[in-house]
N, C-alpha and C positions, 0 to 999 in steps of 0.2 A: 306266726304272729297275727292277731285279728286286724281286720280292715281297720278297726277304729284307732287300733294303735298306729299302723302303718301311716294313717292319715295325718294324725298328730305329729309324727315325728316328720314325715314331711314337711307338715306345715312348719314346724320349728325350724326346720333346715332353711327353708324359706324365707320365714319371717325374722330369726333371729340376726343373719347379717342386716337385713333393713332397718331392724331397730338399733342395732349397734351401729351402723351409720348415721341415721339420724341423731341420735345420742352426741356420738362424736361431732357432727355438724353443729348441735345446737353449744356443744362445750366449745366448738371453735368460734362461734359467733358471740358466746359469752365472754371467750378471752380478749377479742378485738373491742368489745365495749368496753371491759376493766381499763382496758391497754389505753382505749380512746380517753377514759375518764382520767386515768393516769396523767397524759400528757395534759389535760387540760386542767387540772388541779396543779400540775408543775408549772402550767402558765401564771395560775391565779396566785402561787406563791412569789413567782417572779414579779408580778404587779405590785403583789403586797410589799415586797421588798425595796422596788422602786418609789412607792407611795413613801415609806419611812424617809428616803432621801428626800424626796419633794417636800414632805411634812418638816422636818428638821430644816432644811433651807430656809422654807416659808417661816419656820418660828424663829430665824434668827434678821427675819426685815421690819419694819414696821409694817402695821394691816396695811393695805391699800384701803381707803376708804372711798366710798361712793362717788365717782366724779365722772365727769362729762369730758375733762380734759385728756385727750389722745395723747397727749405728750407724759403725762402722769403715768398712763396706763402703761406704755411703752417704756418707761424710765423702771416701773415695779417689773414688766415681764424679764428686761435684760438682766435686773438685778437678780432675780429667781434664777434664771437661767446661767449666769455665772456660778451661782452658790451649788447649782445642780451640778455644773460642768466640777467645779472644783472638788466635788465628793465622787465624782465617778469620771476621773480623767481619762479613763483607758477604757471607757465605753465604744461598743464596737457594734455592728451588726450581728445579731443572733443570740443577743446575750438575754433576749427576752423571749424572742422568736426562735427558739432553736431550732436546729433541722428537725427534731421529731413535731414540734409546735408548729412551725410552717408548714409541714407536710398534712397536719391534721387540719391548721385552718383552709389550705389549698382545697383539703376533701371538703371541708362544710361550706366554703365559697362555691364549689362546683356543684355539688348536691343541691345548692340553694339556685344556682343558675340552671339547673335541667328541670328542676319541679314545675309545678304549677305556674307559679308566679314570674319563671324565666323571662318571658316576653316584656313583662312591666320593669322589670329590673334593667334588663338590655335597655328599653327606652328612658329610664329614668339616668343612666350610666350615661349614654348617647346625650341627653338635655344638657348634662354638666359639660363644663367646657374640658375637651378633652386636651391636656396639655402634657408635655415632656419637661419633666424638670428634675435635676440635681437636688438631691439632698442628702443630708448626712447625718448619722446618728451622733448625738451630744452637742447638735449645732442648731440653730436656728431655722423654723420652718420658712422654706424661702418666700420672701414677700411678693414674689412675682407669680406663685404659685397661686391661682383662684381657691377658695375655700367652698370646695361642691360639699355638698351634702351626701352622705350614704344612705343609700334607700334603706326604710325602716324594713322592709322586709328580708334584706340581707342581714342587717343588723340582729335581726331576731334568732339567726342561727348561730352568732358568734357570742362567746363568752361575756357578758356583761362586765363594764368597767366602772372603776370611781368617777365621779362628775369631774375629775380635774383632768381628766384623760379621755381620748375619744379616737376613733378609726375614720382613717381620710381614705380616698381612694385618689391616686392620680396615677393618671395612665392605666397600667395594669398592675400595679404596685398597691399594697393595704400597707399604710403608713400609721404607727402608733404616734399620736400627739398629744405632747402635754401643753392643754389650751392656757393654763394661768401663766406658764413660760413662756408659750410658743414656741416650743422644741420639739424635735423630733426625739423621740424615745429609742424607737426599731422601727423596722420596716420587714415585709415579705414581698420580695421582688417575684413578680409575675404573678400575684395571688390572683387578679381576675382573668378569667379565661378570654 
């Protein structure tokens, strides 16, 4: 065998496994990305399903006209929440934030909390009123729980929500809150490190 052929064979023996390993690693990463996309898509479908219930319930009520009356706003919220509860009487934690979705949200939050903006996010969360609160899915958002804003840099990495819904952070939990009904839709316990 000529020297050039031996070098080519030796080169191929060394490089082929490396190329194959690189391809396998890229394929594995591609699968993880696809799996993560599928999990977020499942979350979005669950949000759409909830919004159908929300919109149907809101359609059964007279529209809330612009008012400064806190009493009228509370009456509307309670009536809307009652209609939603009637449509989802057996709603429990994990129906929107399934175990896979909750794990993906924890990963997204953990990634954000270790990135370049981590110190600003931590400072923002600490400025909010840290409070432990008991809340339940399909119940009113606890009146004693302060309405702390979720840092925008944290929100940037989470899936977008319809305007009727928002993410709230209560202690270390991520709460999915129906703003119009002042209602807890679901939550991820221990989402915030």
